N, C-alpha and C positions, 0 to 999 in steps of 0.2 A: 413493048414488055408482052412476053408470052404467059398469059395467065391461064393456067391447066385448071378446068374446074375440079378435076378429081383429086388435087392437091389442097385444097382449100382447109379442110379439117385437119389433115395433117400439118399443114403450116402453122396454124395456131397451136397445134398439140391437143386437139380436143377430140372426143369420139362423135360420131355421126348422130348419137341421141343426147348430146349436150345441152344442157338448159341455156337460155339467154344470159342468166347470170353467170354460167360456167365459161361462155364464149367471153363476155366483158371481163371476167377475172382473168383468162388466158392473155387477153389484149394488154391488160393492165400490167401483167407481169413483164411482158416482153417490153412496154413503156418503161418499168422500173430497171430492167437490164441495161436498157440504152441509156436512161439518167444516172445509171452507177458506172458508166464509161465502157460498157461492154461495145466492142465495135461490130456494127450492123452496116453492112454495104448499102447503098441508096436502093438497088435493084431489089434486094431482099426486104429491106423496110416497106417498099411499095407493094410487093407481093403480100405482107403481112397486114397493111393497111386495106388492101382491096379485099382478102379472105375476111376480115373483120367488118368491113362495110356489108359485104354479101352476107354473111352469117348472122350479123345482128338484125338484119332486117328481115321480119317474117315473110313478107311477101317475095323479096328477091332470094331468100332462102328456101322457099319452096319451089322456085322456078328452078334454081340450081340444082335441087335434089333430084328433080325430074329430069333434068339434062345428064345428069350422071347415070342415073339410072338406065337410060338409053345407051348412053356412051360406054358403059363398061362391058355390055355385050353378056349380061346374064343370061342363061337358059328361059327363066321364067320371068314374067311380067305380073305386076300387081294392078288392080282397079280397085277403087276404094268410092264406096257411095255411102252418104251419111243421109240420115233423117232430117238433120239441119246443120246448118254451118254457123247462122245467126241464133243467139240465145237470149232470151229476154231477162233483163234482171229480175231476180228472185231471192227470196229469204229460205226458199225450200229447195230440196233437191230436184233435178230435171232427168228424165230419161233421153239416152241417146242410142240410136241403132246405127250399127256400121257393117256395110255388107261387104266383105273382101272376096274377090275373086281372083284366084291364080291361075294363070294361063301358061302353055308352051309358048316360047317367042316363035320358035320355027319348030318345023318337024323334025322329028329324031333321025339322025344319020345313022345311028349304030343300028345294028340287027337285033332280034330278039334276043334278051338276055337268058340264059339257062337257069330253071327253075330249081330250088333244092326245097322241095314241100315235104312236111311230115305232117301224116295224116293221124290224128288221134280219136280212136273210135271207141265209144261207150258200148260195152257186152254185157252191162249188168242183166240183172232177171228182168227188168220192165223192157228190154229191147229185144226180148224173147218174140219170135215170128216174123211178121211182117216188116218190123221195124228194121231189125238186123238184116233180114233177106234183101230189102231193098237197097240199104246201105252197101252191102258187099257187091250186088249185083253194079250199083252206081261206080264202085270203085274199079271193077272188073271193065267195065267200059271206058272209064277214064284212061286206063294203063295203054289203050290203043291211042289215045289224043295227045298224050305226052311226047314230046319231041326224045330224040335218041340221046341228046346232051342232058336231058333233065335229071335230075336226081330225086327219087322218091324213097320214103320210108313210111311203114305203117306201124303202128302200136295200138293194141286194144287193151282195154282196162276194165275192171270191175273194183273189186277192193285190192287187187294186184295188178301189175302190168305185164304184158308179153309182146315182145317185138316179133310181130308176125312177119314183116318183109323188112329186113335192115337196109339202112341207106346204102343206095348204090346208083351207079348212072344207068338209066334204064337200057341204053343200046349195048352194055357190057356186063349187065348185072350177073347173067348166068355164066360168064366166064372170068368173075372175081377171084383173085388170088386167095381170098378167104374162103375156105370150104363151107362153112356155115352160110354165109352170103350166097356163094354160089348154089348150093343145094336149096336155098329158100326161094330163089329166083327161077330155078329150072321150070317151076310151074307153079307161078304165083297164084293163079285162080283156084288152083286145088288148096294152098295156104289160106286163101281167104274163106273159101267155103269150110274151112275146118273150125272158123271161130264158132263157139258156142256161148251161149248167153248164160250167165249164172252169176250169183253174189252181189254185193252192194254197190255203191257209187263213190269212188274215192277219186275224183278227178286230178289231184295232185300226182298219184301214182302214174297215171297216164301222161300228163305234162311233163313231168320230170324225165320219163323214158323217151317221149317224144323229142324234148329239147336236147337229150343227149346224142340222138340220131342226126338232129338237123345241125348241130353244132360239129358234130365230126366231119360232115360233109361240106361245111360252109367254106366260102371262098369269095373274093373281090368279083369274080365273075358273075356268081349266082345271086339270084333273089330268094332269099331264105325267108321262109313262111311256115308256121304252125297252123294248121286247122282242125278243131276241135268240133266232135258233134257228140252232144249229149242229150239224154231226156229226162235226165233227173237232177235232183239237189245234191251236191257234194256234202259229203258227212265230216266235220269236225276238222277239215284242213284247207279252208276258204283263204286264211291268212297265208298259209303256206304258197297257194296256188299264186295269190297276188304278188308275192314277193318272186316268186319264180318268173311271172308275166314282166315285172320290172327289170330282173337280170336279163330276160330274152330281148327286151327292148334296147339294153344297154349294149348288146351284140348287135344291133342291127336286124334282128330277127321279129317280123310282125306276126300278130295272131288275129284270125279269125274265129269267132266261136259261132257254130250253130245250136239252136235249141230246137229239137223235134218232139211235137207234142205240145201239150201245156203244162206239164207238172216238173218244170226246172226254173232256176231262179234267174230272172231277167236282169235284176239289178246286179248280180254277181258276174254274168257275162258281160254286163256293160264295164264293170271294174276291171275286168280281166282282160279287155281288149285295149282300154284307155292308154296305157304307158306307151304302146307302140302307134296310137292312132289308128288301131285296126277297127274292124266292124263286127258287131254281133246281128244276127238275123233269127227270125222264126220261121221254122219250116211246119207248116201246118199238117200236111199229110207225108206218109212215107215215100208216095210217088213223087213228091217234089224234090226229094233229095238230089237227084242227078242233075236237074237244071240250075240249082244253087251251087253245087260243087263245080259243075261245067263254066258258069258265070265266073266263079272265083278265080278259076285257074286260068280264064282267059284274060280278065284284069290283070292278075299277077303277071302274065306274060307280056304284057304291053306297057311296061313302066317306063315313064320318061324321066321322073326325078325321084329319088328315094328319101325318106326320111324327113318330111317336111316338119318344120318347127316354128310356131309363132312366138317370138321373145317379148316379153313383159317390158315394154318399152314406153307405154303411156304415162302421163304425168299423174302425180298423186290425187290432182282433183277429179280424175275420173276412176271410178271402181268398177271392174267388169261385175256384173250381176248374173250374166248368163252367156252360155256361148253354145252353137251348133254348128256342127259340120252338115251342110246342106247336099254337097256333091263332092264325089261321085255317089256316095250313100249318105244318107241322114244318120246320124251319130252324135250324142251329146258329147261336149269337150271337156276335158280334166283342167278346168280354169285354175285350181291351184297349182298346177305343175308350171314350172319356169324352166325352159320354154315350155310351150302348150304343144304337145304331139298332134301333128295334122294327118300322119300317115304318107301315103304315096301319091304322085300324079300319075295316073294310069292311061296311056296312050294319048290320043289329042283331045281328052275330056279336060273338064276344069274341077279345080278345087274351089267350093264356094264355103264361105264362112259367115255367119250371123253372129254379131257380139252385140251385147245389150250392155250399156254402161250407165251408171248412176253418177251424175254430176253434182259436185257439191255445191252449195248455195253461192250464188255469185251476184252479190248485193250491189257491186260496183262494176264498172267497165273493165273489161280485160280481154285479153286474147291468149289462147290455149292452144297448144300444138298437140295433134294427135298422130305421132309417128308410128308406123307398123313395119316390123322387120320378120322377114321370114327367111330361114337357114334352110337349107338342103343338100344332098349329094346329086350333082348333076350325072346325065347320063355316061359321061366319060370318067366320071369317078371323083372329079373335081368338087371341093367345098364351096358353095356358093351362098350369097346373100343376096336378096331382093328388097328393095325398101318403096314405102309409100307413105307420104304424110297428108294430112289435112290441116287446117288452121280453122278454129271456131273462134266465134267473136260474140262476147256478152256485151249488150248495148241494151240503152233504153228503149229505142225503136227497132225491133227484130222483126218486123212484120213484112219486109220484102223479099224474104228466103223464098226460093221457088220450090213447089212441091214435091216430096220425095219421089224416086222412081218407082214405078209400078212393082218392079222385081222386090226390091227393098220393103214395100209395105205389104205385099203378099207373104214374103217371108216372116214379117213381125206378127201378121196376122194367125198364121199357122202355128208360129211358136207359142203363141197365147192359147191356140187350140189343144196343143200338146200339153202344155202347163195344166190346162183345165182337166183333162182325163187323169194327169198324174196326180192332180189334187183330190180329185174324187176317189181313188185308189187310197190314198193316205187317210182320208176321212173313214173310208171303210175299215181299214186296219184300227183305226183309233176309237171305233164303235160309234162313229157320228153318221149313223145310216140315214135318218133324215135328210141330213144336209148333203151327203152323197147323193141320194136318189133324186133330189131337186137339182143337184148340179149335173148330173147324169140326163135329166129331162132336158137341160139348156143345152146339152152337147148334142143330144139329137137333133135340135133345130139347126146347130151350127154346122153339123154333119151335112143335114140337107141342103144347106147353103152351098157347100162345097160340091155338091152333086154326086156325093158317095152314099148311095142309098145302102150299101150293104153295112158301112159303119153306122148310119144314123140307125137302122134296124137293130142291131149288135147292141148301141147305147139305150135304146127304148127297151128291149128285152132286160137288159143289166138293170136297169131303174126298176122295173118291175119285180125281178128276183130280190133286189134289196127290200122293197117293201114286203114281200111275201115271205122271205127265206131268210132274211137279213144278212145275205152274203152276196159275193160278185164271183162269177165262175172264174176259174184259171183259163179257160178257153177265151172268155169274153175280155178278160183283162190283157192278154198277150194279142188279140186282134185288134183290140182299139190301141194299144200302145204303138204297134209295129204297123197298123194299118195307119194312123195318123202320122208317123214318120216318113212313110212312102207319099204321103201328100206333100210333106216339105220338100222334096226333090223337085229341084226347078225344071221346068221343059226343057228339052233339047234345044 
């Protein structure tokens, strides 16, 4: 009898995330149909029984799922490392850490996908002088680095938006059939230098105009992306911006957000990029604008798989408490979304995700399955799914589990460090200055242990400022937050 592993779930009529009770119920339904007189030939019945025997056994099912993952030829593979697979019996909740690493199965066969990038540049009054000058200089230099098949648009904004460079294919922009587009692209550098800083900061105006340009040029062959650069807080339109970001994600358009200087809202930029699994960054000095933009375009030009997302497939006994993408760039995950956006897999790099689960009390022996399912668009445009699962055993004697992998321990330790500095900031905002200063002094020691002396010195300075001035500096807040994130990125 030819027993094809990939057909087992289909044979029983259940999904890959079916619970043991659902599998038992499906097989019971087949038995009831047979008992009612339905004709089922012997070969089909043997297949059904084989499917049930495999899928009803946790150990055999885990082996089978692993074999199917290899056999179907998905473009990505998943590695899963847990802090423990054996759990002690307990009347209280327990923590479990899961490190999910997503890798390309093979080197990309297709060439570089053309880009469709929309730059959305803040030109409010606070950008006047060196900041705006360095931004326009950076964009000028990037014009020479884009491919002839790439599409670029540029919008500047303050309390209103202006399309400085309409969306056009770089190699043919000056010959566009649209007279306004052709005129703008005949001398794009002159257009860039004409941008003048004035007015307030209304990010929604810029994002809306930028999304219109990117959407106009979007196509299946392109990687479409918005890049926002701002140095200030948006006023009165944050909710509109977040709705626009969700709309962009629904269209397959990612967002990267750069904050220049210290007077911008980091929580807002994190929320803005979350729907697409994008990234937010802190640009400390105007001279750092060019390398940040270059690095982002380089990553976008080497995408292997797009729109990765992690489905909520874990059982009810496991509740996700925290999630952080560690690679290719550290970024908190939107755990309330289902599926959870993970962004793109760029080049030969990996996507690494750390999940923290709270396991419900396990007072009696039990087995729990932890299935993880990642969906994505492969290089050729096909929609694919990669799966991985592990089994947890709650038992009285759980002391024989091997120690967690170093990579997972390091990631969990740095996640705790990141939370620690976030908690200090929350305490400052709540007026708990003594508590925040004490926490910041402990952070100084923790940063010293990582070897990052700059972060240690900054934490010490912030603790002193809290004690003396009752506040934390915006610069210190950004440096500690994004500096700690950079520590979380795994070594190559």
